[in-house]
C-alpha positions as CSV (number, residue, x, y, z in Angstrom):
1,X,98.7,129.4,109.1
2,X,101.8,127.8,108.8
3,X,101.0,125.9,112.5
4,X,97.6,124.7,110.8
5,X,99.7,123.8,108.0
6,X,101.7,121.8,109.7
7,X,98.8,120.2,112.1
8,X,97.0,119.0,109.1
9,X,100.5,117.8,107.0
10,X,100.8,115.2,110.2
11,X,97.2,114.3,110.8
12,X,97.1,113.0,106.8
13,X,100.9,111.5,107.5
14,X,99.2,109.6,110.4
15,X,96.4,108.5,109.0
16,X,97.6,107.1,105.1
17,X,98.5,103.7,107.5
18,X,95.6,103.4,109.5
19,X,93.5,104.0,105.9
20,X,95.8,101.5,103.6
21,X,95.1,98.7,106.2
22,X,91.7,99.3,107.2
23,X,90.8,99.2,103.1
24,X,92.5,96.5,102.7
25,X,91.2,94.4,105.7
26,X,87.3,95.7,104.3
27,X,87.8,93.7,101.0
28,X,88.8,90.6,102.9
29,X,85.9,91.0,105.4
30,X,83.6,91.6,102.6
31,X,84.4,88.2,101.0
32,X,83.4,86.5,104.4
33,X,86.9,86.4,105.8
34,X,88.1,87.5,109.0
35,X,92.2,88.4,109.2
36,X,93.0,89.3,112.8
37,X,96.9,89.4,111.7
38,X,97.1,92.8,110.2
39,X,98.7,93.9,113.0
40,X,101.6,91.0,112.0
41,X,101.1,91.7,107.8
42,X,102.3,95.3,108.9
43,X,104.8,94.8,110.9
44,X,106.7,92.3,108.4
45,X,106.1,95.6,106.1
46,X,107.2,97.5,107.7
47,X,110.8,95.8,108.8
48,X,111.4,94.5,105.0
49,X,110.4,97.6,103.3
50,X,113.3,99.2,105.5
51,X,116.3,96.6,105.2
52,X,115.2,96.6,101.3
53,X,115.3,100.2,100.9
54,X,118.6,100.6,103.3
55,X,120.0,97.5,101.1
56,X,119.1,98.7,97.8
57,X,119.3,102.9,98.4
58,X,115.7,102.9,96.6
59,X,112.7,104.1,99.2
60,X,110.2,102.9,95.8
61,X,112.4,99.4,96.0
62,X,111.2,99.4,99.8
63,X,107.6,99.9,99.1
64,X,107.7,97.4,96.8
65,X,109.0,94.2,99.1
66,X,106.1,95.9,101.7
67,X,103.8,95.1,99.5
68,X,105.4,91.4,98.8
69,X,105.9,90.8,102.8
70,X,102.4,91.6,103.3
71,X,101.2,89.6,100.5
72,X,103.1,86.3,101.3
73,X,101.7,86.6,104.9
74,X,98.3,87.3,103.5
75,X,98.9,83.8,101.3
76,X,100.4,82.3,104.2
77,X,97.0,82.8,106.4
78,X,94.8,81.7,103.3
79,X,96.5,78.3,102.8
80,X,96.0,77.5,106.8
81,X,92.4,78.9,106.6
82,X,91.1,78.3,103.3
83,X,92.6,75.0,102.0
84,X,93.3,73.6,105.3
85,X,90.1,74.8,106.8
86,X,91.9,76.2,109.8
87,X,90.1,78.5,112.8
88,X,90.3,81.7,111.0
89,X,90.5,83.8,114.7
90,X,93.0,81.7,116.0
91,X,95.3,81.6,112.9
92,X,94.8,85.4,112.4
93,X,95.9,85.7,116.0
94,X,99.0,83.3,115.6
95,X,99.7,85.4,112.3
96,X,100.1,88.4,114.3
97,X,102.7,86.9,116.8
98,X,104.6,85.1,114.2
99,X,104.8,88.4,112.2
100,X,106.0,90.3,116.0
101,X,108.4,88.1,116.4
102,X,109.8,87.1,113.1
103,X,110.2,91.1,112.4
104,X,112.2,91.7,115.6
105,X,114.6,89.0,114.3
106,X,114.9,90.3,110.9
107,X,115.1,93.9,111.8
108,X,117.8,93.6,114.9
109,X,120.5,94.2,112.0
110,X,118.9,97.6,111.0
111,X,118.0,99.1,114.2
112,X,118.8,102.7,114.8
113,X,120.2,103.2,111.6
114,X,119.5,106.0,109.5
115,X,116.4,105.3,106.8
116,X,115.9,106.5,103.1
117,X,112.7,108.6,103.0
118,X,109.6,108.5,100.3
119,X,110.2,111.5,97.9
120,X,107.2,114.7,98.3
121,X,105.6,115.5,95.2
122,X,106.7,119.1,93.6
123,X,104.6,121.1,91.3
124,X,105.8,124.3,90.9
125,X,103.4,127.5,91.7
126,X,100.7,124.8,93.0
127,X,103.0,123.0,96.0
128,X,104.2,126.6,96.8
129,X,100.1,127.8,97.4
130,X,99.5,128.4,101.0
131,X,97.7,125.7,102.8
132,X,96.6,123.9,100.3
133,X,99.7,123.3,98.3
134,X,101.5,121.5,100.1
135,X,98.5,119.4,101.6
136,X,97.1,118.8,98.0
137,X,100.2,118.9,95.5
138,X,103.4,117.9,98.1
139,X,102.6,114.1,99.7
140,X,104.5,111.5,98.9
141,X,103.3,108.7,96.6
142,X,101.5,106.5,98.8
143,X,99.1,109.3,100.4
144,X,97.9,109.5,96.6
145,X,98.0,105.5,96.3
146,X,95.8,105.3,99.5
147,X,93.1,107.3,98.2
148,X,93.2,106.0,94.9
149,X,92.7,102.7,96.3
150,X,89.9,103.8,98.5
151,X,88.1,105.1,95.4
152,X,88.5,102.0,93.8
153,X,87.4,99.8,96.3
154,X,84.3,101.9,96.2
155,X,83.9,101.9,92.7
156,X,84.2,98.0,92.6
157,X,81.7,97.6,95.1
158,X,78.9,99.6,93.7
159,X,80.0,99.3,90.3
160,X,81.8,95.9,88.9
161,X,80.5,92.7,88.8
162,X,83.8,91.7,90.8
163,X,82.4,93.5,93.4
164,X,78.9,92.0,93.5
165,X,80.8,88.5,93.3
166,X,83.0,89.4,96.6
167,X,79.8,90.8,98.5
168,X,77.9,87.3,97.7
169,X,80.6,85.4,98.5
170,X,80.8,87.1,102.1
171,X,76.6,87.0,102.2
172,X,76.2,83.4,101.2
173,X,79.3,81.4,100.4
174,X,77.0,78.3,99.6
175,X,75.2,79.8,97.4
176,X,78.0,81.9,95.6
177,X,78.8,78.0,95.6
178,X,76.0,76.5,94.0
179,X,75.8,79.2,91.4
180,X,79.3,78.3,90.4
181,X,81.7,80.7,91.8
182,X,85.0,79.3,93.5
183,X,84.8,80.4,96.8
184,X,88.2,79.6,98.0
185,X,89.6,81.5,94.7
186,X,87.7,84.7,95.7
187,X,88.4,84.3,99.2
188,X,92.2,84.2,98.5
189,X,92.5,87.1,95.7
190,X,90.9,89.1,98.7
191,X,93.5,87.9,101.3
192,X,96.4,88.8,99.3
193,X,95.1,92.2,98.7
194,X,94.4,92.4,102.1
195,X,97.9,91.4,102.9
196,X,99.4,93.7,100.4
197,X,97.8,96.8,101.7
198,X,98.9,96.2,105.0
199,X,102.5,95.3,104.1
200,X,102.0,98.5,102.2
201,X,100.7,100.5,105.2
202,X,104.0,99.0,107.3
203,X,106.1,99.9,104.8
204,X,104.4,103.7,104.8
205,X,105.5,103.5,108.3
206,X,109.3,102.6,107.8
207,X,109.7,104.5,105.0
208,X,107.8,107.8,105.2
209,X,106.1,108.1,109.1
210,X,109.5,107.5,110.4
211,X,112.1,106.5,108.1
212,X,113.5,104.1,110.6
213,X,113.4,100.5,111.9
214,X,111.8,100.4,115.6
215,X,110.9,97.1,116.7
216,X,106.6,96.9,117.3
217,X,106.5,100.3,115.5
218,X,103.2,99.3,114.5
219,X,102.2,100.1,118.2
220,X,98.7,98.5,117.6
221,X,97.7,100.3,114.2
222,X,96.3,97.1,113.1
223,X,94.1,96.7,115.7
224,X,92.8,100.2,115.2
225,X,92.5,99.5,111.5
226,X,90.4,96.3,112.1
227,X,88.4,98.4,114.7
228,X,87.7,100.7,111.9
229,X,86.5,98.3,109.1
230,X,83.7,98.1,112.3
231,X,83.2,101.3,112.7
232,X,82.7,102.2,109.2
233,X,80.3,99.4,108.7
234,X,82.5,98.1,105.8
235,X,81.5,101.0,103.7
236,X,85.1,102.4,101.6
237,X,83.9,106.1,102.0
238,X,83.3,105.6,105.6
239,X,86.6,104.1,106.3
240,X,88.6,106.8,105.1
241,X,86.6,109.3,107.3
242,X,87.1,107.3,110.2
243,X,90.9,107.0,109.7
244,X,91.5,110.4,109.3
245,X,89.4,110.6,112.6
246,X,91.2,108.8,114.6
247,X,94.5,109.8,112.7
248,X,93.7,113.8,114.0
249,X,93.3,112.2,117.6
250,X,96.6,110.4,117.8
251,X,97.9,113.5,116.3
252,X,96.2,115.7,118.5
253,X,97.3,114.3,121.7
254,X,101.0,114.8,120.9
255,X,100.3,118.4,120.3
256,X,98.5,119.0,123.1
257,X,101.7,117.3,124.6
258,X,103.6,119.8,122.6
259,X,101.9,123.3,123.8
260,X,102.3,122.0,127.2
261,X,98.6,120.8,128.1
262,X,98.7,119.8,131.7
263,X,97.0,116.4,131.0
264,X,99.2,113.2,131.8
265,X,101.2,111.8,128.8
266,X,100.0,108.2,129.7
267,X,96.4,109.7,128.9
268,X,97.3,111.4,125.9
269,X,99.2,107.8,124.6
270,X,95.9,105.8,125.4
271,X,93.5,108.1,123.6
272,X,93.4,106.9,120.1
273,X,93.2,103.4,121.6
274,X,90.1,104.8,124.2
275,X,88.4,106.6,121.3
276,X,88.4,103.2,119.0
277,X,86.8,101.1,122.1
278,X,84.1,104.2,122.8
279,X,83.4,103.8,118.5
280,X,83.2,100.4,118.8
281,X,80.5,100.1,121.8
282,X,78.7,103.1,119.8
283,X,78.1,101.2,116.8
284,X,77.6,97.5,118.8
285,X,74.5,99.5,120.5
286,X,72.7,99.8,117.6
287,X,71.7,96.5,115.7
288,X,70.2,98.2,112.5
289,X,73.9,99.9,111.6
290,X,75.8,96.8,112.3
291,X,73.3,94.7,110.3
292,X,73.7,97.1,107.5
293,X,76.9,96.0,105.4
294,X,78.1,93.0,107.7
295,X,78.9,89.9,106.0
296,X,76.6,87.4,106.9
297,X,79.8,84.7,106.4
298,X,82.4,86.4,108.0
299,X,84.7,84.3,109.9
300,X,82.9,81.1,108.8
301,X,85.1,77.7,106.9
302,X,83.6,77.1,103.8
303,X,84.5,73.4,102.1
304,X,83.0,72.7,99.0
305,X,82.3,68.8,99.7
306,X,80.5,69.4,103.0
């Protein structure tokens, strides 16, 4: 029982940054914007969150700083793509490269320093229940935040006018503009939200998953988050299922190494990425599934006077 509990807790911890980043990117893409800079926003959130927590002695301040860093990077992307009408894919790739280099520069003085981890929730009686107690009532605040964000995003798209407007802008920005909606404003807001979630996902890595700063510690999680959105066909609850599935694959590879399974460590380390490729191939082979919720205008530049 203790071994199962430890594995489940580790899976939840590994899945949370994937869920946060993927839900944020889902909102961005549903508005018709493809931001490939998730990795860059995550790594900037990680280094900023760690540096702030180490300087102030507060993990909560670090989490807020991570959100600000991710949002700032996202607004830079939004300015280039929505105001200056730059190519979205090229700009997103540049954002990832920029974030990787800048985070290495900022984080160099903090390499190897002990971090300040987020505190876990503790409810006397409930947190002590076998198996379910630590899983349901013993997580840190960002785990519950990731679940709440997922539920709110799903509710927004299915029940609110704002969700309808975002979907309209992503499906046909010309029609949305003709109806009086300011396409650039809607997309700015969605991009900023995606950046905030990506920054928080990066902050979670340096404040909870591994409370320290390591250069390139995101290790491709931003790209997996991008793949998760496609894997989930732009549906929030499927993103959650996919995030926990990919987190389980990630952890089970490490667990297999720990129990002495005679599989090359290089293969186990590449397993999450192989699963990502396999999932994308499976989804792309089903044309009906790929068209269900795909925003028709994703990646397309919109200029109001054209």
